[in-house]
VEXDREN-2710 file (C-alpha; in Angstrom, 1 decimal):
% VEXDREN-2710
k/r/px/py/pz
1/UNK/232.6/325.2/154.9
2/UNK/233.3/321.0/155.2
3/UNK/237.0/319.5/153.8
4/UNK/236.6/318.6/150.1
5/UNK/238.0/315.4/151.0
6/UNK/234.7/314.7/153.2
7/UNK/232.5/315.6/150.5
8/UNK/234.0/313.0/148.3
9/UNK/233.8/310.4/150.7
10/UNK/237.0/308.8/149.7
11/UNK/239.7/307.4/152.1
12/UNK/242.4/309.9/153.2
13/UNK/245.2/310.0/150.7
14/UNK/249.1/310.6/151.6
15/UNK/250.7/313.6/150.7
16/UNK/254.1/314.1/150.7
17/UNK/255.0/318.0/151.8
18/UNK/258.6/318.6/150.2
19/UNK/260.3/321.4/152.1
20/UNK/264.2/322.0/152.4
21/UNK/266.7/321.0/149.9
22/UNK/270.1/322.3/148.4
23/UNK/269.2/325.5/147.9
24/UNK/270.2/329.2/149.5
25/UNK/266.1/329.4/150.4
26/UNK/266.0/326.5/152.8
27/UNK/264.9/328.4/155.7
28/UNK/262.3/330.1/153.9
29/UNK/260.9/326.7/152.3
30/UNK/261.0/324.7/155.8
31/UNK/258.0/327.7/157.0
32/UNK/256.9/327.2/153.7
33/UNK/256.5/323.5/153.9
34/UNK/255.3/323.2/158.1
35/UNK/252.2/325.7/157.2
36/UNK/251.4/323.6/154.5
37/UNK/251.7/320.5/156.1
38/UNK/249.6/321.7/159.6
39/UNK/247.1/323.0/157.1
40/UNK/246.2/319.7/154.9
41/UNK/246.4/317.6/158.7
42/UNK/243.7/320.0/159.9
43/UNK/241.8/319.1/156.4
44/UNK/241.7/316.0/157.2
45/UNK/245.0/314.7/154.9
46/UNK/247.7/312.5/155.5
47/UNK/250.7/314.9/155.1
48/UNK/253.6/314.0/155.8
49/UNK/256.5/316.5/156.3
50/UNK/259.9/315.3/153.9
51/UNK/262.5/317.6/155.2
52/UNK/265.1/317.6/152.5
53/UNK/269.0/317.7/154.0
54/UNK/270.2/321.3/152.8
55/UNK/273.9/320.1/152.9
56/UNK/273.4/317.4/149.6
57/UNK/274.5/317.2/146.2
58/UNK/271.6/317.3/143.5
59/UNK/272.0/313.9/142.9
60/UNK/271.9/313.1/146.7
61/UNK/268.9/314.8/147.0
62/UNK/267.1/313.3/144.4
63/UNK/267.8/309.7/146.0
64/UNK/266.6/311.0/149.5
65/UNK/263.6/312.4/147.9
66/UNK/263.3/309.1/145.9
67/UNK/263.6/306.8/148.6
68/UNK/261.3/309.0/151.1
69/UNK/258.9/308.8/148.6
70/UNK/258.7/305.5/148.1
71/UNK/259.0/304.7/152.4
72/UNK/255.4/307.2/152.9
73/UNK/253.9/305.3/149.7
74/UNK/252.8/308.7/148.7
75/UNK/249.7/309.6/146.3
76/UNK/251.3/313.4/145.7
77/UNK/253.5/315.5/146.2
78/UNK/253.2/319.4/147.4
79/UNK/256.4/321.1/146.8
80/UNK/257.2/323.7/148.8
81/UNK/261.0/324.0/147.8
82/UNK/262.0/327.4/146.5
83/UNK/264.9/328.5/144.5
84/UNK/267.3/325.4/142.8
85/UNK/266.0/322.1/143.1
86/UNK/262.4/323.0/144.0
87/UNK/261.9/325.4/141.3
88/UNK/264.7/324.6/138.2
89/UNK/262.6/321.9/137.5
90/UNK/264.9/319.3/139.2
91/UNK/261.9/317.7/141.5
92/UNK/259.0/318.2/138.9
93/UNK/261.4/316.1/136.8
94/UNK/262.1/313.4/139.2
95/UNK/257.9/313.2/140.4
96/UNK/257.3/313.0/136.6
97/UNK/259.9/309.9/136.2
98/UNK/258.0/308.4/139.1
99/UNK/254.6/309.0/137.5
100/UNK/254.0/311.2/140.8
101/UNK/251.1/313.9/140.7
102/UNK/252.9/317.4/142.1
103/UNK/251.4/320.5/142.7
104/UNK/252.8/323.8/140.5
105/UNK/254.1/323.9/137.4
106/UNK/255.7/321.0/135.7
107/UNK/259.7/320.8/134.9
108/UNK/260.0/323.1/131.5
109/UNK/257.6/325.9/132.9
110/UNK/260.3/325.9/136.4
111/UNK/263.0/325.7/134.8
112/UNK/261.7/329.3/132.3
113/UNK/260.5/330.8/135.3
114/UNK/264.4/330.4/137.4
115/UNK/265.6/331.6/134.6
116/UNK/265.5/335.3/134.3
117/UNK/266.7/335.7/131.1
118/UNK/264.4/333.0/129.1
119/UNK/261.4/334.2/131.1
120/UNK/262.3/337.9/130.1
121/UNK/262.2/336.9/126.5
122/UNK/259.0/334.6/126.5
123/UNK/257.1/337.9/128.7
124/UNK/258.5/339.9/125.6
125/UNK/257.2/337.5/123.1
126/UNK/254.0/338.0/124.3
127/UNK/253.8/341.7/124.5
128/UNK/254.5/342.4/128.0
129/UNK/256.8/345.4/129.2
130/UNK/260.3/344.8/130.4
131/UNK/262.8/346.7/132.0
132/UNK/265.5/347.0/129.7
133/UNK/268.4/344.4/130.0
134/UNK/271.5/342.9/128.9
135/UNK/273.4/339.8/130.1
136/UNK/277.1/339.6/131.3
137/UNK/278.4/336.4/130.8
138/UNK/281.7/335.9/132.9
139/UNK/283.1/332.9/132.0
140/UNK/283.6/335.3/128.9
141/UNK/285.7/337.8/130.9
142/UNK/286.1/339.4/134.5
143/UNK/283.6/342.1/136.5
144/UNK/286.4/344.9/136.3
145/UNK/286.0/344.5/132.3
146/UNK/282.3/345.5/131.9
147/UNK/280.9/348.6/130.5
148/UNK/277.2/349.4/129.9
149/UNK/276.0/352.5/128.2
150/UNK/273.1/352.6/130.0
151/UNK/272.1/355.6/132.5
152/UNK/272.2/354.8/135.6
153/UNK/270.6/353.6/138.2
154/UNK/270.9/350.2/136.7
155/UNK/269.9/346.8/138.7
156/UNK/272.4/343.8/139.0
157/UNK/271.6/340.4/139.8
158/UNK/271.9/336.8/139.3
159/UNK/269.9/335.5/136.4
160/UNK/268.5/332.3/138.6
161/UNK/268.1/333.1/142.3
162/UNK/264.7/334.2/144.1
163/UNK/264.0/336.1/147.2
164/UNK/266.2/338.9/145.6
165/UNK/269.3/337.3/146.7
166/UNK/272.6/338.6/145.0
167/UNK/270.7/342.0/143.8
168/UNK/272.6/345.3/144.1
169/UNK/271.2/349.0/143.1
170/UNK/273.8/350.7/140.9
171/UNK/273.2/354.2/141.5
172/UNK/277.2/355.0/140.1
173/UNK/279.8/353.5/137.8
174/UNK/282.1/352.8/140.2
175/UNK/279.6/350.8/142.0
176/UNK/279.1/348.5/138.8
177/UNK/282.0/346.2/139.8
178/UNK/281.0/345.3/143.0
179/UNK/277.3/344.7/142.4
180/UNK/278.4/341.9/139.7
181/UNK/280.9/340.6/141.8
182/UNK/277.7/340.3/144.6
183/UNK/275.8/338.5/141.7
184/UNK/278.5/336.2/140.4
185/UNK/278.6/334.1/143.7
186/UNK/275.1/332.5/142.4
187/UNK/276.2/332.1/138.8
188/UNK/278.5/333.1/135.9
189/UNK/275.6/334.9/134.3
190/UNK/274.5/338.2/135.2
191/UNK/271.7/339.8/134.8
192/UNK/272.4/344.1/134.1
193/UNK/269.0/346.1/133.5
194/UNK/267.0/349.3/134.0
195/UNK/266.1/350.7/137.4
196/UNK/262.4/351.4/136.9
197/UNK/261.1/353.7/139.5
198/UNK/257.4/353.2/140.7
199/UNK/255.3/351.4/142.8
200/UNK/256.4/347.8/143.3
201/UNK/253.0/345.6/142.9
202/UNK/252.9/341.2/142.7
203/UNK/250.0/339.7/141.3
204/UNK/249.0/335.9/142.2
205/UNK/247.2/333.3/140.4
206/UNK/245.4/330.6/141.2
207/UNK/244.2/328.0/139.1
208/UNK/243.9/330.1/136.1
209/UNK/242.5/333.2/137.4
210/UNK/244.5/336.5/139.3
211/UNK/244.1/337.3/142.9
212/UNK/244.2/340.8/144.0
213/UNK/247.0/343.0/143.3
214/UNK/249.1/343.8/146.7
215/UNK/251.2/346.5/147.2
216/UNK/254.9/346.0/148.3
217/UNK/256.3/349.2/150.4
218/UNK/259.6/348.2/151.7
219/UNK/261.8/350.4/154.1
220/UNK/264.4/349.6/152.5
221/UNK/265.7/351.3/148.6
222/UNK/263.8/348.0/147.0
223/UNK/262.6/344.8/148.2
224/UNK/265.8/343.1/149.0
225/UNK/266.7/339.5/151.2
226/UNK/266.2/341.6/154.2
227/UNK/263.1/344.0/153.7
228/UNK/261.2/340.3/153.1
229/UNK/262.7/338.6/155.9
230/UNK/262.5/341.0/158.7
231/UNK/259.5/341.4/161.0
232/UNK/258.5/345.4/160.3
233/UNK/260.6/346.0/157.6
234/UNK/258.3/346.3/154.8
235/UNK/254.5/347.0/154.6
236/UNK/251.9/345.0/152.6
237/UNK/248.9/346.6/151.1
238/UNK/246.0/344.0/150.2
239/UNK/244.3/344.5/147.9
240/UNK/246.3/347.4/146.6
241/UNK/244.9/351.0/146.2
242/UNK/244.5/351.8/142.8
243/UNK/242.0/352.8/139.9
244/UNK/240.1/349.9/138.7
245/UNK/241.7/350.1/135.1
246/UNK/244.9/350.2/136.5
247/UNK/244.4/346.8/138.7
248/UNK/242.6/345.4/136.3
249/UNK/246.0/346.0/134.1
250/UNK/248.2/344.7/136.8
251/UNK/246.0/341.8/137.1
252/UNK/246.0/341.4/133.3
253/UNK/249.6/341.5/133.3
254/UNK/250.1/339.1/136.0
255/UNK/248.2/336.2/134.2
256/UNK/249.8/337.1/130.7
257/UNK/253.3/336.0/132.3
258/UNK/252.0/332.8/134.1
259/UNK/250.6/331.9/130.6
260/UNK/253.6/333.1/129.1
261/UNK/255.7/330.4/131.1
262/UNK/253.2/327.6/130.3
263/UNK/252.5/327.8/134.2
264/UNK/250.2/326.0/136.3
265/UNK/248.2/325.5/139.8
266/UNK/249.6/328.8/141.1
267/UNK/252.1/331.5/140.5
268/UNK/252.9/335.3/141.7
269/UNK/254.2/338.1/139.1
270/UNK/256.8/340.8/140.9
271/UNK/256.5/344.1/138.4
272/UNK/256.7/347.5/139.0
273/UNK/253.6/350.0/138.2
274/UNK/256.0/352.6/136.2
275/UNK/255.2/356.2/136.2
276/UNK/253.0/356.0/133.0
277/UNK/250.9/353.5/135.0
278/UNK/252.1/350.5/132.6
279/UNK/253.0/347.0/134.8
280/UNK/256.5/346.2/133.8
281/UNK/257.2/342.4/134.5
282/UNK/260.0/341.5/137.0
283/UNK/259.5/338.0/137.3
284/UNK/257.1/335.2/137.9
285/UNK/258.2/333.0/141.3
286/UNK/256.4/329.3/140.3
287/UNK/256.6/328.4/143.9
288/UNK/256.0/331.8/145.9
289/UNK/256.0/331.6/149.8
290/UNK/253.5/329.4/151.2
291/UNK/253.1/330.6/155.0
292/UNK/249.7/331.6/156.3
293/UNK/251.8/335.1/156.1
294/UNK/253.2/334.9/152.7
295/UNK/251.4/337.5/149.8
296/UNK/249.9/335.0/147.9
297/UNK/248.0/333.1/150.7
298/UNK/247.2/337.3/151.7
299/UNK/245.8/337.9/148.7
300/UNK/243.8/334.6/148.3
301/UNK/242.4/335.2/152.1
302/UNK/241.0/338.5/151.1
303/UNK/238.5/337.0/148.8
304/UNK/237.7/334.8/151.2
305/UNK/240.0/331.1/150.4
306/UNK/241.1/330.3/153.8
307/UNK/245.2/329.0/153.9
308/UNK/244.0/325.2/154.9
309/UNK/241.6/325.5/151.9
310/UNK/244.5/327.0/149.9
311/UNK/246.4/324.3/150.3
312/UNK/243.8/321.8/149.8
313/UNK/242.7/323.3/146.5
314/UNK/246.4/323.2/144.9
315/UNK/246.1/319.5/146.1
316/UNK/242.7/318.7/144.6
317/UNK/244.3/320.4/141.2
318/UNK/247.2/318.6/141.4
319/UNK/245.4/315.1/142.0
320/UNK/244.3/312.8/138.7
321/UNK/240.9/312.0/137.9
322/UNK/241.3/308.7/139.7
323/UNK/242.7/310.3/143.3
324/UNK/239.4/312.2/143.6
325/UNK/236.8/309.5/142.9
326/UNK/234.4/311.6/141.6
327/UNK/235.5/314.7/139.1
328/UNK/232.5/316.8/140.5
329/UNK/234.0/316.9/144.0
330/UNK/236.8/319.9/143.1
331/UNK/234.7/322.6/141.9
332/UNK/236.0/325.3/139.7
333/UNK/237.3/329.0/140.9
334/UNK/234.8/330.2/138.5
335/UNK/231.9/328.4/140.8
336/UNK/233.0/329.5/144.0
337/UNK/230.9/332.0/145.7
338/UNK/233.5/334.7/145.8
339/UNK/233.9/337.2/143.2
340/UNK/235.8/336.7/139.1
341/UNK/236.6/340.1/138.9
342/UNK/238.1/341.5/141.7
343/UNK/236.7/344.8/142.7
344/UNK/239.3/347.6/144.0
345/UNK/237.0/349.8/145.9
346/UNK/236.1/347.6/148.4
347/UNK/233.4/347.7/151.3
348/UNK/235.7/345.8/153.8
349/UNK/239.1/347.5/154.5
350/UNK/242.4/346.5/152.8
351/UNK/245.1/344.7/155.2
352/UNK/248.0/346.7/155.8
353/UNK/250.3/345.0/157.5
354/UNK/254.1/345.0/158.3
355/UNK/256.9/342.5/157.4
356/UNK/256.1/339.1/158.9
357/UNK/258.3/335.8/158.8
358/UNK/258.9/334.9/155.3
359/UNK/256.4/337.2/153.7
360/UNK/256.7/336.2/150.2
END
């Protein structure tokens, strides 16, 4: 397929690919950003990598980005930042203040997505299933004083981190305090939730349509940081082997979670298919990992959208009409030849892969 840029017959546009930044997920962001920059260059965009140093304060990082964008003369920002600074609304608010178009959800939806408490309330209001949960504010007491009436096992996690950082499964009472201490390294509020047994699934959304369901099979007790980023530690099945009705239910839940937060362009919703075959929503990733081997690109590839085309499509979604030259230059997903409702019984084989670098 000829690049859309060539079809539109317009001059090249400069896309600043933002990566790195003051975040625990700095290294993962670099891999996503480098992949995007190469892909867009191959699609004949002027992709300019902007590597934000890790050791800057938020204010310093904002100044660094603003200076880089002005120096480049960027027409648009492709945000390949993960975790704090990239997914908490900070960089989105900066771009909005500069009147610069950017990929992904706006500042409000991004803040909601990274805040596990605020997003969970949105999911509940939308009628989605979530684990039973409580929030502990350590500003009002120490980890030693924490008690819970919930049955073990439990899951303890920070309220504002991605990549399963600070997450523990607690199987006995004596494990609760150390788990809370581990989560509190990332903030004063800690989420304690029921452990939902079942199959780990994730559903990407591109535009306003869900992608095939992916099943995650970690060799670890759960899909923690090590399982995500250690080669061979996790098996991914694309698409998940599910009855058609169950697959459609999972896709509908992923899309509903995306919409409940007001996300745009893309997202990836992690969920557990419980023993009653009901999807239980864990969280929405507003900027999921974006290397060629990441889960959302894998799901898109299964329905015929290459990694390069996926990156370009997100740029086209973010471009204002004046950037495109012709509004008709960007076909909607429904105009593409791939199926809108994704089949579960496929004629071609599923992808079963071991964990690669930055699979998310």
